[in-house]
Structure formats: structure tokens, C-alpha cells
C-alpha positions in Angstrom: -25.0 24.2 16.4 -21.7 22.7 17.5 -19.5 22.7 14.4 -16.4 20.5 14.3 -14.0 19.1 11.8 -12.9 15.5 11.4 -10.2 14.3 9.1 -9.9 10.7 7.8 -7.7 8.8 5.4 -9.1 5.6 4.1 -7.6 5.0 0.7 -8.7 6.9 -2.4 -10.6 9.9 -1.1 -13.4 9.9 -3.7 -15.5 7.1 -2.4 -14.9 8.0 1.3 -16.0 11.6 0.6 -19.2 10.4 -1.2 -20.1 8.0 1.7 -19.5 10.6 4.5 -21.3 13.3 2.6 -24.5 11.3 2.7 -24.7 11.4 6.5 -27.2 13.6 8.2 -25.3 16.2 10.2 -22.4 16.5 7.7 -22.3 20.2 6.7 -19.5 20.0 4.2 -16.7 17.8 3.0 -13.4 18.5 1.2 -10.7 16.1 -0.1 -7.1 16.9 0.3 -3.7 15.8 1.6 -2.4 15.7 5.2 0.5 14.3 7.2 3.4 15.0 4.9 6.4 17.3 4.6 5.8 19.2 1.4 3.9 22.5 1.5 1.1 22.9 -1.0 1.3 19.4 -2.4 -0.4 18.5 -5.6 -2.0 15.2 -6.6 1.0 14.5 -8.8 3.3 15.1 -5.8 1.4 12.9 -3.4 1.2 10.1 -6.0 5.0 9.8 -5.9 4.6 8.3 -2.4 7.5 10.5 -1.3 5.7 13.4 0.3 4.4 11.6 3.3 0.9 12.8 2.8 -2.3 10.7 2.9 -5.3 11.3 0.8 -7.9 12.5 3.3 -11.4 13.7 3.6 -12.0 16.7 5.9 -15.6 16.6 7.3 -17.3 19.6 8.7 -20.2 18.4 10.9 -22.8 19.5 13.4 -21.9 17.5 16.6 -25.4 18.1 17.9 -26.8 16.0 15.0 -23.9 13.7 14.3 -21.4 12.6 16.9 -17.7 12.0 16.3 -18.2 8.4 17.5 -20.8 7.9 14.7 -18.4 9.4 12.2 -15.7 7.0 13.4 -18.1 4.1 12.8 -18.7 5.2 9.2 -15.0 5.7 8.6 -14.2 2.1 9.7 -17.2 0.8 7.7 -16.0 2.6 4.6 -12.7 0.8 4.1 -10.6 -2.2 5.3 -8.6 -0.7 8.2 -6.5 -3.9 8.4 -4.7 -3.1 5.1 -1.3 -1.4 5.6 -0.7 1.4 3.1 -3.3 0.2 0.6 -7.0 -0.1 -0.2 -8.0 -2.5 -3.0 -5.8 -1.9 -6.0 -4.4 1.3 -4.6 -1.2 1.0 -2.7 1.3 3.4 -1.2 1.5 5.4 2.0 -0.9 8.0 0.5 -3.6 5.4 0.8 -2.9 4.5 4.5 -5.7 4.2 7.0 -5.4 7.2 9.3 -7.4 9.4 11.7 -6.0 13.0 12.0 -7.4 14.1 15.3 -8.4 17.8 15.5 -8.5 17.8 19.3 -7.4 15.8 22.2 -10.9 14.5 22.6 -10.9 13.2 19.1 -7.5 11.6 19.6 -8.8 9.7 22.7 -12.1 8.7 21.0 -10.3 7.3 17.9 -7.9 5.3 20.0 -10.8 4.0 22.1 -12.7 3.0 18.9 -9.7 1.0 17.7 -9.4 -0.7 21.1 -13.2 -1.4 21.1 -13.1 -2.9 17.6 -10.0 -5.0 18.4 -11.5 -6.3 21.6 -14.8 -7.2 19.8 -12.8 -9.1 17.2 -14.6 -7.3 14.4 -11.7 -7.8 12.0 -9.8 -11.0 11.4 -6.5 -9.2 11.1 -5.0 -6.4 13.3 -6.2 -2.9 12.6 -3.5 -0.9 10.8 -5.2 2.5 11.3 -3.0 5.1 12.9 -4.2 8.0 14.9 -2.1 11.2 14.7 -2.7 14.8 15.7 -4.0 16.9 12.8 -1.4 18.8 10.8 -2.0 21.1 7.9 -4.8 20.1 5.6 -4.0 20.9 2.0 -7.2 21.0 -0.1 -6.9 18.9 -3.3 -7.4 20.3 -6.8 -11.0 21.3 -7.6 -11.5 18.4 -10.0 -11.1 16.0 -7.0 -13.8 17.7 -5.0 -17.0 15.6 -5.0 -15.5 13.7 -7.9 -18.1 10.9 -8.0 -21.0 13.2 -7.6 -19.8 15.4 -10.5 -19.7 12.2 -12.7 -23.1 10.8 -11.5 -21.3 7.9 -9.9 -22.3 6.5 -6.5 -19.1 4.5 -5.8 -15.7 3.6 -6.9 -13.9 0.3 -6.8 -13.8 0.1 -3.0 
């Protein structure tokens, strides 16, 4: 087993976590915050849109069963990557479309995927997704973990 981590921000983390958790090869998911300046941020802190964090899903996966490229495909399918700092009714930098690359290979693959989607004209507008090196992942409060699953919901508004 080749265990890796992937970290994606695609708006509200609840629906993205639920979607990625369904994939064969995903071993675990956790929602949290990444990319900001405040240590140990809370949901309340991040919602101020002043910490610089994005709501993210950290995915632990078996790369022998699920490739990073396939995860990228699911990430882009799970949200509108052309929206800058928003998804649906949620707006602010915490809802930005972002890939936090956990390795140089992931960084290259994410950039290549954006170039591929752009060249193919998949989206009408320019892709706003940014690719950044991973920083500290701060796990969100327990009530956010598997939020939709705990409430017998299959999706949120996105």
C-alpha cells in the first residue's frame, strides 16, 4: 500500500469531504483549515475571512488503488473552479479553490491538470484554482468531521 495525503479547498468542506469519502482507495478524510497565519484557528476565526485559511479536506488515500490524478479529477468535478473566493452562496477567501500540494510531484500534477482543463476548454471562464505548497493542516472541530454523514444527508447546497 502506498499511502499519501492530498489536500483540497473547494468551498464549504462538508460536501467536498462527503464526495471524496465515497471513492474507492480513500482511506480517511478530515476537514480543517490551511494556508493562513493564525495558529490553531477555529471555525469562528476562519469565518472572519481575516486569518488567510481556506476550508479544506485532507484525504488519506492508497495510491495503488486511487491515483492523485483521479483525485484531482474528482476535486475539479466537485465544485466550480472558476469562481474566485466563493462557491454558491458562500463567499470569502476561506472558500477559495485551492490545491495544497504535499509533494513536488503533486504540485506538478495539479498545475498540469489546470493546464489540461484550460487547453481543453472544459470551463467557460478561467480557472481560479491556485496551487500552493502544503502548510500546516489544522483539523476542524469534531462537529465538522463527516458533517453530512452524521446528519444522514448526502449533499449540501453545492
